C-alpha positions as CSV (number, residue, x, y, z in Angstrom):
1,M,0.0,0.0,0.0
2,L,1.5,3.3,-1.1
3,D,0.9,6.6,0.8
4,R,-0.9,8.3,-2.1
5,P,-4.2,8.0,-3.9
6,A,-4.5,5.4,-6.6
7,D,-4.1,6.1,-10.3
8,R,-6.1,3.3,-12.0
9,A,-4.1,3.7,-15.3
10,H,-0.8,2.8,-13.6
11,D,-1.4,1.1,-10.3
12,Q,-2.5,-2.4,-9.5
13,G,-5.6,-1.4,-7.6
14,W,-6.5,0.5,-4.5
15,V,-7.2,0.2,-0.8
16,Y,-10.3,1.9,0.8
17,G,-12.5,3.9,-1.6
18,L,-15.2,2.4,-3.7
19,P,-15.6,-0.7,-5.8
20,P,-15.7,-0.4,-9.6
21,G,-18.1,-1.5,-12.3
22,I,-21.0,-2.7,-10.3
23,A,-24.5,-1.3,-9.8
24,S,-25.3,0.1,-6.3
25,E,-27.8,-2.7,-5.7
26,Q,-25.0,-5.3,-6.3
27,W,-23.0,-3.9,-3.5
28,P,-23.1,-6.7,-0.8
29,L,-25.1,-5.8,2.3
30,D,-24.1,-7.2,5.7
31,P,-26.6,-10.0,6.7
32,V,-25.8,-9.2,10.4
33,T,-26.6,-5.5,10.4
34,G,-28.3,-4.7,7.1
35,Y,-25.7,-2.0,6.3
36,P,-23.4,-2.2,3.2
37,L,-20.3,-4.1,3.9
38,M,-17.2,-1.9,3.8
39,H,-15.1,-2.0,0.6
40,G,-11.6,-3.0,1.7
41,F,-9.6,-3.2,-1.5
42,T,-9.8,-3.9,-5.2
43,L,-6.8,-5.7,-6.6
44,L,-5.8,-6.2,-10.3
45,L,-4.6,-9.7,-10.2
46,P,-1.2,-10.7,-11.8
47,E,-1.7,-12.7,-15.0
48,D,-0.4,-15.9,-13.3
49,Y,-3.1,-15.6,-10.7
50,R,-6.1,-15.2,-13.0
51,V,-7.4,-18.6,-12.2
52,H,-11.1,-17.9,-13.1
53,G,-10.5,-17.3,-16.8
54,E,-8.7,-14.6,-18.8
55,D,-11.6,-12.2,-18.5
56,I,-11.6,-12.2,-14.7
57,V,-8.9,-9.8,-13.9
58,A,-9.6,-8.4,-10.4
59,V,-11.1,-9.0,-7.1
60,S,-12.9,-6.7,-4.7
61,F,-13.0,-7.5,-1.0
62,F,-15.7,-6.3,1.4
63,A,-15.5,-6.6,5.2
64,T,-17.6,-6.1,8.3
65,A,-17.2,-2.5,9.4
66,P,-14.7,-2.4,12.4
67,D,-17.2,-0.6,14.6
68,H,-19.7,-3.4,14.0
69,N,-17.1,-6.1,14.8
70,D,-17.0,-6.6,18.6
71,G,-17.4,-9.8,20.5
72,G,-19.5,-11.9,18.2
73,A,-22.2,-11.4,15.6
74,P,-25.8,-11.2,16.7
75,D,-28.3,-13.0,14.4
76,D,-31.5,-11.4,13.2
77,P,-33.3,-13.8,10.8
78,E,-35.4,-11.0,9.4
79,I,-32.3,-9.0,8.4
80,R,-30.4,-12.0,7.1
81,E,-33.3,-13.2,5.0
82,A,-33.9,-9.7,3.5
83,V,-30.3,-9.3,2.6
84,L,-30.0,-12.7,1.0
85,A,-33.1,-12.2,-1.0
86,R,-31.7,-9.1,-2.7
87,T,-30.2,-8.9,-6.2
88,S,-26.6,-9.9,-6.0
89,H,-23.6,-9.7,-8.3
90,P,-23.2,-12.9,-10.5
91,R,-19.7,-13.5,-9.1
92,L,-20.4,-12.7,-5.4
93,S,-19.0,-15.0,-2.8
94,R,-19.9,-14.6,0.9
95,M,-17.7,-15.8,3.7
96,T,-18.2,-16.0,7.5
97,D,-15.5,-15.8,10.1
98,I,-15.3,-17.7,13.4
99,L,-17.3,-15.0,15.2
100,D,-20.0,-15.2,12.5
101,Y,-19.2,-11.8,11.1
102,E,-19.6,-11.5,7.3
103,Y,-17.2,-10.8,4.4
104,A,-17.6,-10.9,0.7
105,A,-15.6,-10.9,-2.5
106,L,-16.5,-10.0,-6.1
107,L,-14.6,-11.4,-9.1
108,L,-14.5,-8.6,-11.7
109,T,-14.1,-8.5,-15.5
110,R,-11.9,-6.0,-17.2
111,A,-14.9,-4.0,-18.2
112,E,-16.0,-3.9,-14.5
113,Y,-12.5,-3.0,-13.2
114,D,-12.3,-0.1,-15.7
115,G,-15.9,1.0,-14.9
116,S,-17.3,3.7,-12.8
117,F,-17.2,3.6,-9.0
118,A,-20.3,2.4,-7.3
119,A,-22.2,4.3,-4.6
120,P,-23.0,2.5,-1.4
121,P,-26.7,1.4,-1.3
122,A,-29.0,2.5,1.5
123,P,-29.2,0.2,4.5
124,L,-32.2,-2.1,5.0
125,A,-35.2,-0.4,6.7
126,Q,-34.8,-3.1,9.4
127,A,-31.2,-2.1,10.2
128,S,-31.0,-1.2,13.9
129,A,-27.2,-1.0,14.5
130,D,-25.4,2.3,14.7
131,R,-24.4,3.7,11.4
132,P,-20.8,2.7,10.6
133,R,-18.3,5.5,10.5
134,W,-16.9,4.7,7.1
135,L,-20.2,5.6,5.4
136,D,-19.8,9.2,6.6
137,V,-16.0,9.8,6.1
138,G,-14.8,7.0,3.9
139,G,-12.9,3.8,4.9
140,A,-9.4,5.5,4.9
141,N,-10.4,8.3,7.2
142,A,-12.4,6.1,9.5
143,F,-9.5,3.7,9.9
144,F,-7.1,6.6,10.5
145,E,-9.3,8.1,13.2
146,A,-9.4,4.9,15.2
147,A,-6.0,3.4,14.4
148,A,-3.3,2.6,16.9
149,P,-0.1,4.8,16.6
150,Y,1.9,2.1,14.7
151,A,-0.9,1.9,12.0
152,R,-1.2,5.6,11.7
153,K,2.5,5.7,10.6
154,M,1.3,4.1,7.3
155,F,0.0,7.6,6.4
156,A,2.1,10.7,6.0
157,T,-1.0,12.8,6.5
158,S,-4.6,12.2,7.5
159,P,-6.7,10.8,4.6
160,R,-9.4,13.1,3.3
161,A,-12.9,12.5,4.8
162,D,-14.4,11.3,1.5
163,L,-15.9,8.0,0.4
164,G,-13.7,8.0,-2.7
165,E,-10.4,8.5,-0.8
166,T,-8.0,5.6,-1.8
167,R,-4.4,4.4,-1.3
168,A,-2.6,2.9,-4.3
169,I,-1.5,-0.7,-4.6
170,A,1.8,-1.5,-6.1
171,L,2.9,-5.1,-7.0
172,V,6.6,-6.0,-6.9
173,P,7.7,-9.4,-8.1
174,R,9.5,-11.5,-5.5
175,A,11.6,-14.0,-7.5
176,T,13.2,-15.8,-4.6
177,D,10.1,-17.2,-2.8
178,P,10.2,-21.1,-3.0
179,N,6.6,-21.3,-2.0
180,A,5.2,-19.5,-5.1
181,G,2.5,-21.7,-6.6
182,K,2.3,-24.0,-3.6
183,G,-0.6,-24.3,-1.2
184,P,0.3,-23.2,2.3
185,Q,0.6,-26.0,4.9
186,D,1.9,-26.6,8.4
187,E,3.8,-29.9,8.1
188,H,2.7,-30.8,11.6
189,T,-1.0,-30.2,11.2
190,R,-1.7,-30.6,7.5
191,R,-4.8,-32.7,6.5
192,N,-4.0,-32.9,2.7
193,P,-1.2,-34.4,0.7
194,P,2.1,-32.4,1.0
195,T,2.4,-29.5,-1.5
196,G,6.1,-28.9,-1.0
197,Y,5.4,-25.8,1.0
198,Q,8.2,-24.7,3.3
199,S,8.1,-22.9,6.6
200,Y,9.7,-19.4,6.6
201,Y,11.6,-20.2,9.8
202,Y,13.7,-23.0,11.4
203,Y,15.4,-23.7,14.7
204,A,19.2,-23.8,14.8
205,G,20.4,-27.3,15.5
206,G,16.9,-28.6,15.2
207,V,16.2,-27.6,18.8
208,P,12.9,-25.6,19.2
209,G,13.3,-22.5,21.4
210,R,13.2,-18.8,21.3
211,D,17.0,-18.5,21.2
212,N,17.3,-20.9,18.3
213,F,14.6,-19.3,16.1
214,R,15.9,-18.3,12.7
215,L,14.5,-16.9,9.4
216,H,15.5,-18.5,6.1
217,D,17.4,-16.0,4.0
218,W,14.7,-16.2,1.3
219,G,12.1,-15.1,3.9
220,K,13.8,-12.0,5.1
221,D,12.4,-9.7,2.4
222,H,8.8,-10.8,3.0
223,A,6.1,-8.3,2.3
224,H,3.3,-8.2,4.8
225,N,0.7,-7.7,2.1
226,H,1.3,-10.1,-0.8
227,V,-0.3,-12.4,-3.4
228,G,0.6,-16.1,-3.0
229,G,3.9,-17.5,-1.9
230,T,5.1,-17.7,1.7
231,M,2.5,-17.0,4.4
232,R,3.2,-15.3,7.7
233,P,-0.1,-15.7,9.7
234,C,-0.4,-14.5,13.2
235,Q,-1.5,-17.9,14.3
236,A,-2.1,-21.2,12.6
237,V,-1.4,-21.7,8.8
238,P,-4.8,-22.1,7.0
239,E,-4.6,-24.9,4.5
240,I,-5.8,-23.1,1.3
241,S,-4.9,-22.8,-2.4
242,P,-1.8,-21.1,-3.7
243,F,-4.0,-18.4,-5.0
244,Y,-4.5,-16.2,-2.0
245,I,-3.9,-12.7,-0.7
246,E,-2.5,-12.1,2.8
247,F,-3.0,-8.7,4.2
248,E,-2.9,-6.6,7.4
249,E,-5.6,-4.6,9.1
250,Y,-4.6,-1.3,7.5
251,F,-4.9,-2.9,4.1
252,G,-8.6,-2.0,4.0
253,G,-9.3,-0.8,7.5
254,C,-10.5,-4.1,9.0
255,N,-10.6,-5.3,12.6
256,F,-8.5,-8.4,13.0
257,G,-7.6,-7.9,16.7
258,G,-4.2,-6.6,15.7
259,G,-3.6,-9.6,13.4
260,N,-3.8,-10.4,9.7
261,A,-6.0,-12.3,7.2
262,Q,-5.9,-14.5,4.2
263,L,-8.3,-14.5,1.3
264,D,-8.2,-17.6,-1.0
265,F,-9.7,-16.1,-4.2
266,R,-9.7,-19.4,-6.1
267,D,-11.8,-21.3,-3.6
268,M,-13.3,-18.2,-1.9
269,K,-12.2,-19.1,1.6
270,F,-11.3,-16.5,4.2
271,D,-9.5,-16.7,7.5
272,W,-8.0,-14.2,10.0
273,A,-6.4,-14.4,13.4
274,C,-5.6,-11.8,16.1
275,G,-2.0,-10.8,16.8
């Protein structure tokens, strides 16, 4: 994530802001609250990661608003049924986390990626939760307002209070990652056949312990936000496809309890863990 607004003609997508190329009524609502899910990021996928066909070039990720994410999701069947009965995007995938909060992803064509930005839809009439802050000031500014000092350092200045305020995504190839194209696994807990995935760390002399913890040389230039390759989860390694995005809280303004998340955009699985 760069500390400047995105330029769609040259960047590989954007964090915060608005999703492109969809109708307002296709913007996924939150089945928990009835408000629009918050747009986290839209990423233009590298060609090697376009696993849904040549015309599917990007993915937009939507998350529970951080001010609606606290302690576990309530369930209101009336809200849930009304949300799920609405018109949806033809390539919408919904995902639920361990606390029953909701997330969504849209696979986008080139025409959609290049299209106009969508306006958030109105919340359901049944929505009773407090209005999420991002709907008034935009995701970037809402995150900055509530962020811990270490996260605020990602911004040279306060983001504008605007729904369209973005931060650019730049992709940099990492040619030395031996885990590119391999499904992440923990060799001690894996349930599927081995993929050849390697852990980014080892213990000197083969003796576990804090003093013996070492990083492999190829893991020392790891980027916290990345597509595929070596994973650095805050807790257990989720066993997912090689076609995933790992990202931090500030990469979209989510609440992961100080941790990070993984979105498998091939199989549409999502996981996060607190730090």
